[in-house]
C-alpha positions as CSV (number, residue, x, y, z in Angstrom):
1,M,20.1,17.9,-8.3
2,L,16.8,19.1,-7.1
3,G,15.0,17.5,-4.1
4,F,11.4,16.4,-4.7
5,E,8.9,15.9,-2.2
6,T,6.6,12.8,-3.0
7,F,2.8,13.5,-2.9
8,S,0.2,10.8,-3.7
9,L,-3.5,10.4,-3.1
10,G,-4.8,7.1,-2.4
11,Q,-8.5,6.0,-2.9
12,S,-10.1,2.8,-3.0
13,Y,-13.6,1.8,-4.1
14,G,-15.6,-1.4,-4.1
15,I,-17.4,-1.8,-7.1
16,F,-19.4,-4.9,-8.2
17,G,-22.4,-5.7,-10.1
18,W,-22.7,-2.6,-12.3
19,T,-23.5,-3.1,-16.1
20,G,-24.4,-1.1,-18.9
21,M,-25.3,2.7,-18.4
22,Q,-25.3,2.6,-14.8
23,G,-21.9,1.0,-14.8
24,S,-20.5,3.7,-17.4
25,L,-21.8,6.5,-15.4
26,W,-20.3,5.1,-12.1
27,H,-17.1,4.6,-14.0
28,M,-17.1,8.2,-15.1
29,F,-18.1,9.5,-11.7
30,L,-14.9,7.5,-10.2
31,V,-12.5,9.1,-12.8
32,Q,-14.1,12.7,-12.0
33,S,-13.8,11.9,-8.2
34,E,-10.1,10.8,-8.5
35,T,-9.2,13.9,-10.8
36,M,-10.8,16.2,-8.3
37,G,-8.8,14.6,-5.6
38,V,-5.7,15.4,-7.7
39,Y,-6.8,18.9,-8.2
40,I,-7.5,19.6,-4.5
41,G,-4.4,17.8,-3.5
42,L,-2.1,19.9,-5.6
43,M,-3.8,23.0,-4.5
44,A,-3.1,21.8,-0.8
45,V,0.5,21.0,-1.6
46,W,1.0,24.6,-3.3
47,D,-0.4,26.0,-0.3
48,C,1.9,24.3,1.9
49,G,4.8,25.8,0.1
50,F,6.3,22.6,-1.7
51,R,7.5,23.7,-5.1
52,Y,9.1,20.4,-6.4
53,V,6.5,17.7,-6.4
54,V,6.2,14.1,-7.6
55,L,2.4,13.5,-8.1
56,E,1.8,9.7,-8.3
57,V,-1.5,8.7,-10.0
58,D,-2.6,5.0,-9.9
59,N,-5.7,5.6,-12.3
60,I,-4.3,5.4,-15.8
61,E,-7.4,7.5,-17.3
62,V,-6.7,10.2,-14.9
63,Y,-3.0,10.1,-15.8
64,Q,-3.7,10.1,-19.6
65,A,-6.2,13.1,-19.0
66,I,-3.6,15.3,-17.2
67,C,-0.9,14.5,-19.6
68,A,-3.1,14.9,-22.7
69,E,-3.2,17.7,-25.0
70,Q,-7.0,17.3,-25.6
71,Y,-9.4,16.5,-22.8
72,T,-11.9,13.8,-22.5
73,A,-15.4,14.1,-21.1
74,K,-14.6,12.0,-18.0
75,A,-11.9,14.2,-16.6
76,G,-13.1,17.1,-18.7
77,S,-12.3,20.7,-17.6
78,L,-10.8,19.4,-14.2
79,A,-7.6,18.0,-16.4
80,W,-7.4,21.6,-17.9
81,H,-7.4,23.1,-14.3
82,I,-4.8,20.7,-13.2
83,K,-2.6,21.6,-16.1
84,T,-3.2,25.2,-15.5
85,L,-2.3,24.8,-11.9
86,M,0.9,23.1,-12.9
87,Q,2.1,25.7,-15.1
88,G,2.7,27.9,-12.0
89,E,6.0,28.6,-10.4
90,W,6.8,25.2,-9.4
91,E,7.7,21.8,-10.9
92,V,5.4,19.0,-10.7
93,R,6.4,15.6,-12.2
94,V,3.4,13.4,-13.0
95,Q,3.9,9.4,-12.7
96,H,1.5,6.6,-13.3
97,V,2.1,4.0,-10.6
98,L,0.4,0.6,-10.0
99,R,-2.0,0.6,-7.1
100,E,0.1,-2.2,-5.5
101,G,3.0,0.2,-5.2
102,I,1.1,3.0,-3.3
103,G,-0.4,1.1,-0.3
104,A,1.3,3.7,2.1
105,A,-0.7,6.5,0.3
106,D,-4.1,4.5,0.5
107,T,-3.2,3.9,4.0
108,L,-2.6,7.6,5.0
109,A,-5.7,8.6,3.0
110,K,-7.9,6.3,5.0
111,L,-6.3,7.6,8.2
112,A,-6.9,11.3,7.1
113,Y,-10.5,10.3,6.3
114,K,-11.1,9.1,9.9
115,S,-9.3,12.2,11.3
116,S,-11.2,15.3,12.7
117,T,-8.3,17.7,11.9
118,S,-7.8,19.1,8.4
119,V,-4.1,18.6,8.1
120,I,-2.0,16.0,9.6
121,W,1.9,16.5,9.4
122,F,4.3,13.7,10.0
123,E,8.1,14.1,10.6
124,E,8.5,10.3,10.5
125,P,6.3,7.6,9.2
126,P,3.6,6.7,11.5
127,S,3.8,3.1,12.9
128,I,0.5,2.1,11.2
129,I,2.2,2.3,7.8
130,L,5.7,0.8,8.3
131,H,4.6,-2.7,7.2
132,V,2.8,-1.1,4.3
133,L,6.0,0.8,3.3
134,M,7.9,-2.3,3.2
135,K,5.4,-3.8,0.8
136,D,5.6,-1.0,-1.4
137,V,9.3,-1.1,-1.6
138,N,9.1,-4.9,-2.4
139,C,6.5,-4.2,-5.2
140,L,9.0,-1.7,-6.7
141,D,11.9,-3.9,-6.8
């Protein structure tokens, strides 16, 4: 059995009061932003030497774009680039997960955003996410 490293990206946005064309454009921007986050994240994981990866995506449109045979305007060529990247000498499993189940990833993403270093490596989960990990586990039960 192969061992897999779990890699997930977390993003949170506050969206309110957008309607009509502005709302559609904002939604398209969010999908493209999350798709770009997946692409950049996969490149970083490759550069770190991981060759068995589980990519957890909480945005259903991004997940569908990555798994689709044809690409939508929202994810567009980014989805093509992700699929091309995934065809390299590694194995990437793509899974759709509920946002409630990836609180630890969201917390780590927020921690990284506030950090001045480009890479943070933890041998053990930092204390800041221990309670969030328990919530994630309980959500998956």
